[in-house]
N, C-alpha and C positions, 0 to 999 in steps of 0.2 A: 180152399175155393171152388163153388160148383161150376163142372159148365155147362156148356147149352147140349142138345141134344143135337146130335149128324144132321138130322131137318132143319134145328135152327139157324144152323152154322150156314148152313149152303144157303139158304133165302137171305141171311144176312148178308155175304159176304157176294149174292146176285146182287141183292136190295143194294150195296155200296159202288158195288163193281156200274152197273147200273146209273149212277149220280154221278163217282167220278169219269165216265165216258170212259173205263178200262177193260181191258179181260180180265178175268178170273185168274189167266195165269199170272199176270203181273201186277197179282194184289197178293202179299204174302199178310200170316198172324201178323209178322210183327213189320211191317212196314211202315213208317209213318206217311199219313194223307197229305198231309201238308208237305213235310220234307220233302218228302220221296217220290211223291207224285202229282204236289203243283196244287191242290188243294183249299181253297183260299174258305172265307168262315163262311160264304155263304152258299157252301156245297156242305160245310157242318150240321149250318140249320135244314137245311134237304134232308140228310140223311139220318136227323132226330126225329122229324115230322113223320119219316116215311117207316122208320122203325116204329112209331106210335102207332099211327095206320096200318102195318102191314098185321105189330102183335096186337092192337086193339089192347094199347097199356099209355101211360103218362109217365116222360124222363122229364127229374125236375134239370132243369136249363145248366145249374151248378154240374151235375153230369159233364159237358159239352166237355170235362178239360179233360177227364178218362178215354174222352173218344179219339184219340190221335191214330188206332190205329184196328185192327180186326179185331184181336182179345182183344180191350177195353172198349170197343163197341157191346162183344158179346159178355162180358160182365155186365155192363148197365141194363144190358138189354136181360140176364139173369134178374138182378138186383132187382129189376121192373116187375120183373112175373113174380118175383114174391112178397111185390104190398099188395 
């Protein structure tokens, strides 16, 4: 699987942490947004919308099921950038 660049990963993490109102050292690649950080579905929608704006991509709503942690979000962004 293709990985995002270091710059993209940093942008994604910064964006997610801003929306979840967490510091970057609180969020790991595998910490789960809902279970570990108390994020609700509205936060997930905010993350999706912010990613679309930041990277000028369109993310299928079905991809939200994969956006449970940073690694999942990065995978979704990579797929969207390829299309």
